[in-house]
Backbone as CSV, one residue per row, in Angstrom:
resi,resn,N_x,N_y,N_z,CA_x,CA_y,CA_z,C_x,C_y,C_z
1,UNK,137.603,103.089,122.284,136.853,102.837,121.038,137.426,103.704,119.922
2,UNK,137.662,103.116,118.779,138.122,103.869,117.615,136.975,104.042,116.631
3,UNK,137.236,104.785,115.564,136.217,105.014,114.540,135.765,103.706,113.901
4,UNK,136.656,102.703,113.888,136.353,101.445,113.226,135.438,100.552,114.058
5,UNK,135.219,100.947,115.328,134.327,100.182,116.183,132.933,100.782,116.241
6,UNK,132.729,101.863,115.563,131.455,102.572,115.656,130.415,101.958,114.728
7,UNK,129.118,102.153,115.127,128.036,101.528,114.375,127.979,102.026,112.945
8,UNK,128.176,103.348,112.752,128.031,103.858,111.396,129.187,103.426,110.499
9,UNK,130.314,102.989,111.092,131.379,102.411,110.255,131.059,100.950,109.939
10,UNK,130.512,100.237,110.914,130.189,98.830,110.708,129.049,98.638,109.719
11,UNK,128.310,99.711,109.392,127.229,99.595,108.411,127.739,99.069,107.082
12,UNK,129.018,99.289,106.816,129.559,98.879,105.532,129.603,97.361,105.381
13,UNK,129.473,96.632,106.486,129.427,95.169,106.413,128.008,94.663,106.236
14,UNK,127.032,95.578,106.257,125.634,95.211,106.069,125.345,95.096,104.581
15,UNK,124.830,93.970,104.102,124.583,93.812,102.663,123.562,94.792,102.123
16,UNK,122.701,95.368,102.980,121.703,96.332,102.523,122.192,97.767,102.613
17,UNK,123.438,97.947,103.081,123.961,99.304,103.236,124.087,99.983,101.877
18,UNK,123.581,101.205,101.783,123.675,101.952,100.534,122.635,101.573,99.504
19,UNK,121.738,100.627,99.834,120.721,100.213,98.882,119.423,100.955,99.161
20,UNK,118.613,101.109,98.122,117.323,101.757,98.299,116.434,100.911,99.210
21,UNK,115.723,101.537,100.138,114.818,100.761,100.991,113.687,100.138,100.198
22,UNK,113.488,100.617,98.968,112.383,100.123,98.157,112.728,98.828,97.448
23,UNK,114.000,98.403,97.549,114.372,97.106,97.017,114.060,95.997,98.013
24,UNK,113.655,96.375,99.216,113.338,95.405,100.247,111.831,95.208,100.287
25,UNK,111.403,94.096,100.854,109.979,93.775,100.869,109.236,94.755,101.763
26,UNK,108.029,95.102,101.351,107.199,96.038,102.109,106.541,95.315,103.277
27,UNK,106.549,95.973,104.435,105.957,95.386,105.616,104.548,95.940,105.808
28,UNK,103.503,95.106,105.713,102.133,95.591,105.848,101.878,96.295,107.169
29,UNK,102.636,95.950,108.207,102.400,96.548,109.517,102.684,98.049,109.529
30,UNK,103.378,98.535,108.497,103.678,99.956,108.448,102.424,100.783,108.205
31,UNK,101.375,100.177,107.678,100.150,100.900,107.404,100.265,101.751,106.157
32,UNK,99.156,102.335,105.750,99.132,103.157,104.559,99.319,104.623,104.931
33,UNK,100.204,105.338,104.243,100.402,106.756,104.549,99.107,107.545,104.357
34,UNK,98.908,108.611,105.127,97.613,109.305,105.131,97.222,109.946,103.801
35,UNK,98.159,110.574,103.104,97.792,111.258,101.856,97.387,110.252,100.788
36,UNK,98.141,109.171,100.651,97.768,108.133,99.690,96.399,107.574,100.028
37,UNK,96.153,107.339,101.315,94.862,106.786,101.739,93.711,107.706,101.357
38,UNK,93.852,109.000,101.628,92.757,109.919,101.342,92.608,110.192,99.847
39,UNK,93.702,110.152,99.115,93.582,110.290,97.658,92.825,109.104,97.068
40,UNK,93.099,107.912,97.573,92.358,106.735,97.120,90.878,106.866,97.453
41,UNK,90.584,107.281,98.666,89.190,107.410,99.101,88.450,108.438,98.253
42,UNK,89.053,109.606,98.047,88.383,110.680,97.307,88.158,110.289,95.849
43,UNK,89.197,109.738,95.209,89.058,109.352,93.802,87.977,108.287,93.619
44,UNK,87.987,107.280,94.467,87.000,106.203,94.350,85.602,106.726,94.667
45,UNK,85.489,107.586,95.688,84.184,108.136,96.054,83.601,108.977,94.921
46,UNK,84.427,109.813,94.299,83.943,110.641,93.185,83.476,109.759,92.035
47,UNK,84.235,108.720,91.725,83.866,107.830,90.623,82.542,107.126,90.912
48,UNK,82.390,106.590,92.112,81.170,105.859,92.467,79.967,106.793,92.481
49,UNK,80.111,107.976,93.073,78.986,108.898,93.183,78.539,109.414,91.822
50,UNK,79.484,109.750,90.947,79.094,110.246,89.621,78.368,109.159,88.830
51,UNK,78.815,107.905,88.949,78.111,106.820,88.258,76.736,106.589,88.869
52,UNK,76.654,106.722,90.177,75.368,106.542,90.861,74.378,107.627,90.447
53,UNK,74.824,108.871,90.419,73.941,109.970,90.030,73.519,109.849,88.570
54,UNK,74.424,109.377,87.717,74.075,109.194,86.312,73.012,108.105,86.157
55,UNK,73.162,107.008,86.898,72.180,105.924,86.833,70.838,106.336,87.415
56,UNK,70.857,107.329,88.304,69.608,107.845,88.868,68.899,108.778,87.888
57,UNK,69.545,109.085,86.764,68.923,109.915,85.744,69.075,111.404,85.962
58,UNK,70.012,111.818,86.798,70.243,113.244,87.018,70.964,113.799,85.789
59,UNK,70.364,114.723,85.057,70.909,115.170,83.760,72.347,115.683,83.828
60,UNK,72.710,116.374,84.897,74.032,116.981,84.994,75.141,115.932,84.939
61,UNK,74.826,114.695,85.324,75.841,113.645,85.390,75.709,112.620,84.265
62,UNK,74.691,112.726,83.442,74.449,111.716,82.411,75.348,111.958,81.197
63,UNK,75.914,110.871,80.693,76.796,110.969,79.527,76.288,110.158,78.337
64,UNK,74.997,109.871,78.328,74.390,109.168,77.194,73.225,109.994,76.661
65,UNK,72.975,109.826,75.389,71.865,110.522,74.748,71.412,109.730,73.540
66,UNK,70.560,110.336,72.728,70.052,109.682,71.523,70.207,110.609,70.340
67,UNK,70.632,110.052,69.227,70.747,110.867,68.023,69.418,110.948,67.302
68,UNK,69.427,111.546,66.123,68.178,111.769,65.373,67.521,110.457,64.975
69,UNK,68.310,109.393,64.862,67.762,108.094,64.473,67.341,107.259,65.679
70,UNK,67.534,107.803,66.853,67.112,107.103,68.049,68.151,106.197,68.658
71,UNK,69.355,106.189,68.088,70.418,105.347,68.628,71.086,106.023,69.841
72,UNK,71.540,105.181,70.748,72.214,105.702,71.942,73.600,106.221,71.559
73,UNK,73.925,107.383,72.027,75.249,107.966,71.797,75.856,108.356,73.141
74,UNK,77.183,108.316,73.186,77.898,108.690,74.404,78.555,110.046,74.205
75,UNK,78.416,110.882,75.210,78.977,112.224,75.161,79.448,112.613,76.556
76,UNK,80.329,113.577,76.653,80.739,114.025,77.996,79.553,114.626,78.750
77,UNK,79.450,114.312,80.014,78.387,114.902,80.826,78.716,116.355,81.130
78,UNK,77.703,117.088,81.563,77.941,118.487,81.966,78.913,118.545,83.151
79,UNK,78.848,117.535,83.998,79.780,117.460,85.118,81.219,117.362,84.607
80,UNK,81.446,116.538,83.580,82.780,116.409,82.996,83.229,117.703,82.334
81,UNK,82.294,118.408,81.697,82.653,119.634,80.989,83.037,120.758,81.944
82,UNK,82.499,120.721,83.177,82.780,121.803,84.117,83.828,121.436,85.168
83,UNK,84.070,120.147,85.351,85.062,119.746,86.353,86.204,118.930,85.758
84,UNK,86.035,118.441,84.533,87.171,117.923,83.799,87.927,119.091,83.192
85,UNK,89.044,118.820,82.544,89.836,119.886,81.932,89.363,120.066,80.494
86,UNK,88.382,120.949,80.326,87.725,121.173,79.038,88.116,122.552,78.532
87,UNK,88.885,122.590,77.465,89.484,123.843,77.003,88.505,124.989,76.787
88,UNK,87.351,124.780,76.116,86.423,125.911,75.931,85.982,126.556,77.238
89,UNK,85.757,125.760,78.266,85.367,126.327,79.552,86.572,126.825,80.344
90,UNK,87.683,126.072,80.269,88.886,126.477,80.998,89.398,127.828,80.509
91,UNK,89.424,128.014,79.195,89.927,129.264,78.624,88.812,130.290,78.459
92,UNK,87.686,129.848,77.890,86.609,130.793,77.585,85.868,131.291,78.799
93,UNK,85.744,130.483,79.831,84.994,130.875,81.034,85.890,130.944,82.268
94,UNK,87.204,130.932,82.068,88.170,131.061,83.162,87.917,130.043,84.273
95,UNK,87.623,128.805,83.875,87.347,127.740,84.843,88.665,127.116,85.298
96,UNK,89.475,127.924,85.984,90.819,127.479,86.350,90.826,126.381,87.411
97,UNK,89.702,126.226,88.114,89.633,125.148,89.101,89.753,123.771,88.447
98,UNK,89.516,123.729,87.145,89.578,122.447,86.451,90.966,121.817,86.515
99,UNK,92.015,122.624,86.684,93.362,122.079,86.780,93.527,121.178,88.005
100,UNK,92.690,121.395,89.017,92.711,120.537,90.204,91.655,119.451,90.094
101,UNK,90.433,119.831,89.738,89.323,118.872,89.790,89.443,117.765,88.748
102,UNK,90.078,118.037,87.608,90.166,116.993,86.584,90.973,115.793,87.080
103,UNK,91.829,116.029,88.058,92.670,114.958,88.577,91.879,113.907,89.356
104,UNK,90.646,114.233,89.738,89.847,113.332,90.560,88.689,112.701,89.793
105,UNK,88.653,112.919,88.487,87.622,112.335,87.640,88.236,111.239,86.774
106,UNK,87.459,110.210,86.494,87.943,109.113,85.656,86.847,108.666,84.701
107,UNK,87.283,108.241,83.512,86.322,107.943,82.458,85.756,106.540,82.472
108,UNK,86.437,105.597,83.121,85.964,104.217,83.111,86.515,103.483,84.321
109,UNK,86.002,102.288,84.530,86.461,101.483,85.663,87.926,101.111,85.502
110,UNK,88.346,100.707,84.291,89.734,100.338,84.068,90.655,101.540,84.234
111,UNK,90.177,102.715,83.881,90.956,103.943,84.017,91.292,104.196,85.484
112,UNK,90.271,104.176,86.331,90.520,104.456,87.747,91.236,103.289,88.408
113,UNK,90.975,102.060,87.967,91.644,100.906,88.561,93.152,100.988,88.349
114,UNK,93.581,101.272,87.134,95.010,101.330,86.848,95.670,102.480,87.603
115,UNK,95.024,103.653,87.613,95.612,104.806,88.293,95.710,104.591,89.798
116,UNK,94.659,104.076,90.405,94.670,103.891,91.852,95.610,102.749,92.257
117,UNK,95.722,101.740,91.417,96.676,100.661,91.697,98.100,101.211,91.679
118,UNK,98.407,102.057,90.695,99.745,102.659,90.602,100.007,103.576,91.795
119,UNK,98.984,104.344,92.177,99.128,105.240,93.332,99.401,104.442,94.593
120,UNK,98.693,103.334,94.762,98.879,102.517,95.963,100.250,101.851,95.971
121,UNK,100.664,101.301,94.834,101.895,100.529,94.788,103.145,101.394,94.923
122,UNK,103.136,102.582,94.326,104.338,103.424,94.307,104.197,104.643,95.209
123,UNK,102.997,105.205,95.259,102.799,106.428,96.030,103.105,106.280,97.497
124,UNK,102.802,105.130,98.081,103.036,104.948,99.524,104.531,105.014,99.857
125,UNK,105.374,104.495,98.944,106.809,104.556,99.179,107.319,105.986,99.057
126,UNK,106.835,106.705,98.038,107.297,108.078,97.828,106.860,108.961,98.990
127,UNK,105.641,108.757,99.485,105.177,109.578,100.609,106.041,109.359,101.843
128,UNK,106.435,108.115,102.097,107.302,107.860,103.246,108.685,108.460,103.036
129,UNK,109.110,108.530,101.791,110.454,109.030,101.515,110.541,110.543,101.652
130,UNK,109.555,111.270,101.137,109.656,112.728,101.100,108.747,113.414,102.105
131,UNK,107.842,112.671,102.737,106.931,113.270,103.703,105.560,113.548,103.093
132,UNK,104.542,113.583,103.948,103.163,113.714,103.468,102.888,115.058,102.811
133,UNK,103.360,116.156,103.414,103.105,117.480,102.840,103.752,117.617,101.470
134,UNK,105.004,117.202,101.364,105.698,117.295,100.087,105.046,116.379,99.051
135,UNK,104.606,115.215,99.480,103.968,114.283,98.542,102.684,114.867,97.987
136,UNK,101.868,115.473,98.832,100.611,116.067,98.367,100.879,117.179,97.362
137,UNK,101.879,118.010,97.652,102.214,119.081,96.713,102.756,118.523,95.402
138,UNK,103.588,117.497,95.482,104.110,116.880,94.267,102.977,116.306,93.433
139,UNK,102.025,115.671,94.072,100.884,115.059,93.376,100.017,116.120,92.696
140,UNK,99.618,117.129,93.443,98.700,118.135,92.909,99.378,119.052,91.895
141,UNK,100.570,119.553,92.227,101.253,120.460,91.308,101.709,119.709,90.062
142,UNK,102.104,118.445,90.240,102.435,117.625,89.080,101.240,117.472,88.165
143,UNK,100.060,117.300,88.736,98.839,117.213,87.940,98.505,118.517,87.242
144,UNK,98.720,119.629,87.937,98.487,120.946,87.320,99.441,121.162,86.147
145,UNK,100.712,120.839,86.348,101.709,120.991,85.277,101.345,120.114,84.083
146,UNK,100.968,118.860,84.357,100.572,117.955,83.272,99.340,118.489,82.546
147,UNK,98.398,119.039,83.303,97.197,119.603,82.675,97.509,120.776,81.778
148,UNK,98.401,121.654,82.215,98.768,122.809,81.395,99.474,122.369,80.113
149,UNK,100.343,121.377,80.206,100.990,120.854,79.007,99.948,120.310,78.040
150,UNK,98.959,119.613,78.571,97.910,119.049,77.721,97.065,120.138,77.074
151,UNK,96.772,121.190,77.829,95.989,122.306,77.276,96.749,122.991,76.146
152,UNK,98.016,123.269,76.372,98.814,123.995,75.382,99.050,123.193,74.114
153,UNK,99.075,121.872,74.226,99.350,121.040,73.049,98.078,120.503,72.400
154,UNK,96.951,120.703,73.047,95.658,120.274,72.483,94.656,121.408,72.617
155,UNK,95.060,122.565,72.132,94.282,123.779,72.338,92.857,123.682,71.807
156,UNK,92.654,122.953,70.714,91.344,122.924,70.068,90.627,121.592,70.260
157,UNK,90.986,120.904,71.317,90.326,119.632,71.606,88.883,119.871,72.025
158,UNK,88.006,119.005,71.525,86.596,119.141,71.868,86.153,118.202,72.969
159,UNK,87.104,117.499,73.596,86.772,116.563,74.661,87.482,116.969,75.956
160,UNK,86.847,116.751,77.094,87.514,117.069,78.365,88.559,116.021,78.711
161,UNK,89.609,116.458,79.384,90.632,115.551,79.899,90.319,115.253,81.355
162,UNK,90.286,113.972,81.698,90.013,113.580,83.079,91.031,112.521,83.496
163,UNK,91.259,112.417,84.805,92.110,111.353,85.318,93.313,111.853,86.089
164,UNK,93.810,110.987,86.945,94.977,111.296,87.782,96.277,110.845,87.135
165,UNK,96.242,110.497,85.845,97.425,109.928,85.203,98.617,110.877,85.231
166,UNK,98.400,112.171,85.005,99.499,113.131,85.040,100.156,113.178,86.408
167,UNK,99.341,113.186,87.444,99.869,113.193,88.809,100.626,111.906,89.106
168,UNK,100.065,110.779,88.691,100.700,109.486,88.921,102.042,109.419,88.205
169,UNK,102.099,109.952,86.979,103.356,109.936,86.223,104.432,110.753,86.937
170,UNK,104.038,111.866,87.553,105.006,112.662,88.314,105.542,111.865,89.496
171,UNK,104.658,111.122,90.165,105.067,110.304,91.303,105.991,109.177,90.851
172,UNK,105.628,108.518,89.755,106.434,107.397,89.243,107.821,107.880,88.838
173,UNK,107.888,109.029,88.138,109.187,109.560,87.712,110.050,109.919,88.912
174,UNK,109.462,110.561,89.914,110.221,110.925,91.113,110.746,109.681,91.817
175,UNK,109.902,108.656,91.921,110.327,107.417,92.573,111.481,106.764,91.820
176,UNK,111.346,106.637,90.513,112.357,105.951,89.731,113.689,106.667,89.694
177,UNK,113.660,107.996,89.629,114.897,108.763,89.518,115.590,108.941,90.860
178,UNK,114.825,108.968,91.940,115.420,109.117,93.256,115.816,107.770,93.870
179,UNK,115.285,106.688,93.309,115.623,105.340,93.780,115.959,104.484,92.562
180,UNK,117.032,104.819,91.867,117.297,104.201,90.558,117.501,102.696,90.605
181,UNK,117.967,102.160,91.724,118.259,100.732,91.798,117.116,99.905,92.363
182,UNK,116.013,100.559,92.705,114.839,99.800,93.135,114.306,99.008,91.943
183,UNK,113.698,97.863,92.215,113.177,97.031,91.134,111.670,97.194,91.015
184,UNK,111.197,97.314,89.783,109.771,97.397,89.487,109.390,96.171,88.678
185,UNK,108.334,95.497,89.090,107.847,94.327,88.375,106.464,94.586,87.800
186,UNK,106.198,94.088,86.619,104.897,94.237,85.976,104.720,93.098,84.982
187,UNK,103.497,92.940,84.497,103.176,91.858,83.582,103.027,92.388,82.157
188,UNK,103.629,91.707,81.212,103.457,91.987,79.792,102.984,90.689,79.142
189,UNK,101.725,90.671,78.722,101.133,89.451,78.167,101.287,88.282,79.143
190,UNK,101.021,88.587,80.427,101.072,87.612,81.520,102.486,87.089,81.783
191,UNK,103.488,87.777,81.244,104.872,87.423,81.500,105.458,88.432,82.476
192,UNK,105.952,88.006,83.639,106.508,88.967,84.613,107.813,89.571,84.110
193,UNK,107.882,90.873,84.163,109.066,91.613,83.742,109.566,92.427,84.932
194,UNK,110.873,92.392,85.174,111.471,93.175,86.245,112.576,94.049,85.652
195,UNK,112.634,95.283,86.111,113.699,96.175,85.666,113.958,97.227,86.735
196,UNK,115.111,97.871,86.624,115.448,98.943,87.555,114.441,100.079,87.392
197,UNK,114.132,100.736,88.496,113.123,101.791,88.466,113.517,102.916,87.508
198,UNK,114.789,103.277,87.492,115.240,104.346,86.610,115.092,103.936,85.145
199,UNK,115.403,102.677,84.831,115.232,102.173,83.469,113.764,102.191,83.076
200,UNK,112.896,101.825,84.008,111.458,101.837,83.735,110.990,103.245,83.368
201,UNK,111.469,104.243,84.090,111.076,105.625,83.788,111.530,106.011,82.387
202,UNK,112.760,105.664,82.027,113.272,105.983,80.690,112.428,105.304,79.613
203,UNK,112.147,104.021,79.798,111.374,103.273,78.800,109.967,103.846,78.682
204,UNK,109.342,104.118,79.816,107.990,104.678,79.818,107.966,106.042,79.125
205,UNK,108.973,106.867,79.376,109.036,108.189,78.759,109.195,108.075,77.240
206,UNK,110.032,107.171,76.780,110.236,107.007,75.338,108.953,106.523,74.660
207,UNK,108.284,105.547,75.274,107.020,105.049,74.718,105.982,106.166,74.681
208,UNK,105.913,106.960,75.747,104.946,108.054,75.823,105.207,109.093,74.731
209,UNK,106.469,109.398,74.474,106.809,110.358,73.421,106.338,109.856,72.067
210,UNK,106.594,108.590,71.767,106.155,108.033,70.485,104.638,108.009,70.380
211,UNK,103.961,107.682,71.469,102.496,107.679,71.457,101.941,109.083,71.273
212,UNK,102.591,110.071,71.896,102.143,111.456,71.748,102.352,111.947,70.322
213,UNK,103.475,111.568,69.704,103.729,111.970,68.323,102.732,111.321,67.373
214,UNK,102.287,110.098,67.725,101.286,109.438,66.894,99.942,110.125,66.965
215,UNK,99.615,110.642,68.145,98.388,111.419,68.291,97.112,110.647,68.072
216,UNK,97.121,109.352,68.353,95.942,108.534,68.120,95.256,108.187,69.434
217,UNK,93.946,107.892,69.319,93.187,107.480,70.479,92.757,108.658,71.334
218,UNK,92.072,108.327,72.429,91.568,109.363,73.325,92.357,109.411,74.626
219,UNK,93.613,108.957,74.599,94.477,108.993,75.772,95.296,110.281,75.748
220,UNK,95.349,110.965,76.887,96.077,112.239,76.981,97.565,111.969,77.185
221,UNK,98.251,111.567,76.110,99.669,111.228,76.224,100.516,112.428,76.629
222,UNK,100.115,113.629,76.191,100.893,114.814,76.554,100.773,115.121,78.042
223,UNK,99.634,114.783,78.638,99.499,114.941,80.088,100.412,113.960,80.806
224,UNK,100.501,112.739,80.293,101.416,111.753,80.870,102.853,112.254,80.782
225,UNK,103.214,112.760,79.610,104.575,113.255,79.411,104.846,114.455,80.310
226,UNK,103.858,115.322,80.460,104.012,116.470,81.355,104.249,116.033,82.785
227,UNK,103.538,114.984,83.233,103.753,114.474,84.581,105.153,113.905,84.754
228,UNK,105.631,113.178,83.754,106.986,112.628,83.816,108.026,113.742,83.881
229,UNK,107.817,114.787,83.091,108.753,115.912,83.089,108.771,116.586,84.463
230,UNK,107.593,116.761,85.051,107.557,117.422,86.360,108.222,116.550,87.418
231,UNK,108.026,115.239,87.347,108.708,114.350,88.281,110.214,114.443,88.135
232,UNK,110.686,114.599,86.896,112.122,114.786,86.644,112.602,116.115,87.217
233,UNK,111.829,117.170,87.032,112.198,118.478,87.580,112.309,118.411,89.100
234,UNK,111.383,117.680,89.707,111.423,117.560,91.165,112.614,116.718,91.622
235,UNK,112.782,115.553,91.003,113.812,114.613,91.462,115.208,115.204,91.378
236,UNK,115.474,116.021,90.356,116.794,116.628,90.184,116.835,118.071,90.682
237,UNK,115.730,118.515,91.299,115.648,119.872,91.855,115.971,120.934,90.807
238,UNK,115.465,120.748,89.606,115.663,121.727,88.552,114.851,122.980,88.861
239,UNK,115.478,124.143,88.657,114.835,125.440,88.900,114.333,125.569,90.339
240,UNK,114.894,124.772,91.244,114.496,124.851,92.650,113.138,124.250,92.951
241,UNK,112.583,123.488,91.999,111.248,122.928,92.205,111.239,121.933,93.357
242,UNK,112.285,121.101,93.447,112.342,120.150,94.541,112.379,120.828,95.896
243,UNK,113.196,121.868,96.023,113.291,122.603,97.288,111.984,123.309,97.611
244,UNK,111.301,123.834,96.580,110.027,124.505,96.796,108.988,123.533,97.344
245,UNK,108.936,122.335,96.792,107.944,121.352,97.218,108.288,120.796,98.595
246,UNK,109.549,120.495,98.838,109.937,119.905,100.118,109.867,120.895,101.268
247,UNK,110.103,122.182,100.972,110.082,123.183,102.021,111.422,123.288,102.729
248,UNK,111.556,124.307,103.537,112.808,124.530,104.257,112.991,123.477,105.337
249,UNK,114.238,123.146,105.591,114.547,122.170,106.625,114.428,120.725,106.181
250,UNK,114.101,120.495,104.911,113.962,119.121,104.430,115.327,118.448,104.323
251,UNK,115.363,117.155,104.627,116.604,116.388,104.520,116.549,115.393,103.363
252,UNK,115.569,115.532,102.481,115.434,114.618,101.346,116.605,114.819,100.384
253,UNK,117.214,113.726,99.959,118.321,113.785,99.005,117.777,113.696,97.586
254,UNK,118.188,114.636,96.738,117.724,114.642,95.361,118.567,113.694,94.518
255,UNK,118.069,113.384,93.329,118.764,112.478,92.423,120.006,113.155,91.862
256,UNK,120.959,112.334,91.434,122.173,112.837,90.807,122.338,112.159,89.452
257,UNK,123.197,112.729,88.621,123.396,112.165,87.288,122.256,112.562,86.365
258,UNK,121.905,111.697,85.449,120.840,111.989,84.515,120.922,111.087,83.296
259,UNK,119.939,111.215,82.416,119.846,110.351,81.246,121.085,110.472,80.363
260,UNK,121.471,111.720,80.041,122.587,111.909,79.117,123.917,111.530,79.761
261,UNK,124.047,111.759,81.065,125.278,111.338,81.737,125.380,109.827,81.772
262,UNK,124.231,109.129,81.910,124.240,107.669,81.863,124.673,107.177,80.489
263,UNK,124.157,107.820,79.443,124.524,107.428,78.083,126.013,107.665,77.847
264,UNK,126.525,108.807,78.289,127.945,109.116,78.104,128.825,108.111,78.833
265,UNK,128.410,107.716,80.037,129.203,106.758,80.791,129.218,105.400,80.102
266,UNK,128.063,104.974,79.568,128.003,103.682,78.891,128.812,103.692,77.598
267,UNK,128.963,104.870,76.973,129.732,104.976,75.735,131.213,105.201,76.001
268,UNK,131.581,105.303,77.281,132.990,105.430,77.625,133.482,106.849,77.763
269,UNK,132.558,107.838,77.772,132.982,109.232,77.892,132.989,109.720,79.336
270,UNK,132.424,108.934,80.231,132.355,109.361,81.618,133.588,108.952,82.392
271,UNK,133.559,109.116,83.712,134.694,108.709,84.546,134.978,107.222,84.386
272,UNK,136.247,106.872,84.249,136.624,105.491,84.045,136.949,104.816,85.377
273,UNK,136.644,103.549,85.471,136.894,102.773,86.678,138.223,102.050,86.542
274,UNK,139.059,102.147,87.562,140.349,101.470,87.550,140.130,99.963,87.535
275,UNK,140.724,99.272,86.559,140.485,97.852,86.356,141.463,96.955,87.120
276,UNK,142.472,97.523,87.745,143.374,96.711,88.533,144.736,96.496,87.896
277,UNK,145.063,97.250,86.839,146.390,97.093,86.241,147.458,97.574,87.226
278,UNK,148.628,96.963,87.144,149.711,97.333,88.038,150.517,98.480,87.444
279,UNK,150.924,99.384,88.296,151.759,100.503,87.889,153.094,100.373,88.609
280,UNK,154.182,100.350,87.833,155.495,100.139,88.429,155.931,101.310,89.298
281,UNK,155.390,102.501,88.997,155.832,103.659,89.748,154.980,103.899,90.989
282,UNK,154.077,102.945,91.273,153.234,103.119,92.446,154.062,102.929,93.702
283,UNK,153.765,103.712,94.719,154.478,103.594,95.992,153.492,103.208,97.077
284,UNK,153.966,102.407,98.019,153.096,101.930,99.075,153.758,102.216,100.417
285,UNK,152.952,102.255,101.449,153.476,102.438,102.786,152.676,101.577,103.748
286,UNK,153.316,101.208,104.817,152.640,100.395,105.802,151.629,101.241,106.568
287,UNK,150.533,100.601,106.947,149.532,101.296,107.751,149.298,100.488,109.007
288,UNK,148.824,101.180,110.037,148.547,100.471,111.273,147.134,99.917,111.267
289,UNK,146.687,99.356,112.367,145.388,98.688,112.419,144.234,99.654,112.265
290,UNK,144.495,100.944,112.459,143.423,101.927,112.311,143.329,102.431,110.894
291,UNK,144.169,101.980,109.988,144.115,102.433,108.607,144.783,103.764,108.412
292,UNK,145.463,104.314,109.418,146.125,105.609,109.311,147.629,105.385,109.233
293,UNK,148.387,106.402,108.995,149.835,106.282,108.975,150.329,105.938,110.358
294,UNK,151.537,105.401,110.444,152.044,104.952,111.740,151.962,106.052,112.791
295,UNK,151.655,105.665,113.979,151.551,106.621,115.061,150.535,106.171,116.080
296,UNK,150.478,106.868,117.164,149.581,106.495,118.240,148.201,107.074,118.002
297,UNK,147.185,106.280,118.286,145.804,106.747,118.147,145.525,107.821,119.185
298,UNK,144.965,108.944,118.729,144.679,110.077,119.600,143.249,109.951,120.109
299,UNK,143.074,109.864,121.416,141.745,109.695,122.007,140.855,110.904,121.776
300,UNK,141.450,112.060,121.447,140.629,113.247,121.172,139.746,113.048,119.950
301,UNK,140.200,112.199,119.044,139.391,111.925,117.854,138.068,111.289,118.248
302,UNK,138.106,110.393,119.258,136.871,109.766,119.736,135.889,110.811,120.237
303,UNK,136.400,111.776,121.026,135.528,112.810,121.582,134.897,113.648,120.470
304,UNK,135.691,113.959,119.453,135.169,114.768,118.341,134.096,114.003,117.565
305,UNK,134.347,112.713,117.316,133.375,111.906,116.581,132.098,111.703,117.381
306,UNK,132.218,111.567,118.703,131.029,111.473,119.544,130.212,112.753,119.465
307,UNK,130.899,113.891,119.508,130.217,115.181,119.419,129.523,115.330,118.073
308,UNK,130.207,114.901,117.020,129.621,114.975,115.684,128.377,114.103,115.582
309,UNK,128.426,112.922,116.187,127.292,112.006,116.143,126.088,112.556,116.881
310,UNK,126.332,113.236,118.021,125.234,113.751,118.837,124.653,115.041,118.309
311,UNK,125.524,115.952,117.859,125.063,117.309,117.549,125.235,117.706,116.082
312,UNK,125.843,116.843,115.267,126.025,117.171,113.857,127.375,117.822,113.597
313,UNK,127.757,117.835,112.310,129.079,118.338,111.945,129.204,119.842,112.159
314,UNK,128.060,120.544,112.163,128.125,121.997,112.308,128.488,122.430,113.730
315,UNK,128.477,121.474,114.666,128.802,121.816,116.053,130.314,121.845,116.311
316,UNK,131.120,121.390,115.351,132.558,121.318,115.562,133.200,122.698,115.468
317,UNK,134.213,122.916,116.300,134.957,124.174,116.279,136.066,124.100,115.240
318,UNK,136.683,125.245,114.981,137.778,125.281,114.015,138.941,124.401,114.472
319,UNK,139.205,124.400,115.796,140.294,123.591,116.309,140.019,122.101,116.111
320,UNK,138.763,121.717,116.293,138.408,120.306,116.115,138.517,119.894,114.653
321,UNK,138.105,120.780,113.754,138.256,120.494,112.325,139.737,120.352,111.966
322,UNK,140.551,121.212,112.546,141.984,121.155,112.265,142.579,119.840,112.768
323,UNK,142.111,119.388,113.927,142.598,118.131,114.473,142.203,116.952,113.581
324,UNK,140.962,116.964,113.091,140.514,115.910,112.188,141.316,115.916,110.897
325,UNK,141.604,117.122,110.423,142.369,117.230,109.176,143.783,116.668,109.359
326,UNK,144.385,116.956,110.504,145.723,116.427,110.782,145.692,114.902,110.877
327,UNK,144.642,114.368,111.520,144.519,112.919,111.619,144.372,112.295,110.233
328,UNK,143.587,112.942,109.393,143.380,112.420,108.039,144.685,112.363,107.263
329,UNK,145.499,113.381,107.451,146.767,113.454,106.721,147.891,112.679,107.413
330,UNK,147.569,112.068,108.561,148.575,111.254,109.256,149.621,112.056,109.967
331,UNK,149.271,113.265,110.390,150.263,114.129,111.043,150.141,114.096,112.558
332,UNK,149.253,113.251,113.101,149.125,113.185,114.557,150.091,112.141,115.116
């Protein structure tokens, strides 16, 4: 058996070889990963219970009142002020737990529906890719980072920030940057749109920046942007954040390249691809069926490759490395 008969060499004839697993259809039989499942359960349970307690008339959870004219007015409940990310309490009363608890509160049915749908659709893939422990840390720490960005940029806000959007944005950014060729589909005015996951992250980030600069509405755009930034820090392992979240011994591959390198390549400043022009000074040589320079195939190469397959490349001795190097250079 030669190297060309081995399974890992024959993978190159597989049309899915080198492609993101997320470009393939999801198999329901795989089940839902545990962290995504429990995050869905907790978020939905908190939303249902807070609405139930408010409808029961428990003052701590009620977010409606009456003004001097007797009209109904809506205001944040005491529960939102103490467990949402509310700057006067977070800073003035050192309510630092709010950086975690605000991620599990939602302001409306559509708010939690969109966030939980995004968590289900994308989070399950990311959890399988990086592992449950790393996914939980990415989700929670991404939410904390997004919350801090929102606090620092909205220091004098009189409303609490609630929702898992910052955490979800970190997950979406990590997914898109680590699986750039995966396809994401969504509806725009009931028209299905498909684009590469990496392109989606770029477009979403640009829209979020413009929305944050506009500063309109009650949407925490800076929290969204903070989540996207943290997902980028993780995906490219900036400042060691990816390694910190994954832990020692992780085999997760981080993203390569980046936004500016993509722009440079499209403008012609990056590495150029050979287009097939002929060069008169090119020299060629005959090769044998193994793709190496003429000579007899050395059976020792098979033994070394078998050892590498079973025990990893670190198990090879200096002599074995030297033999492989000689084979590569055609000196055997």
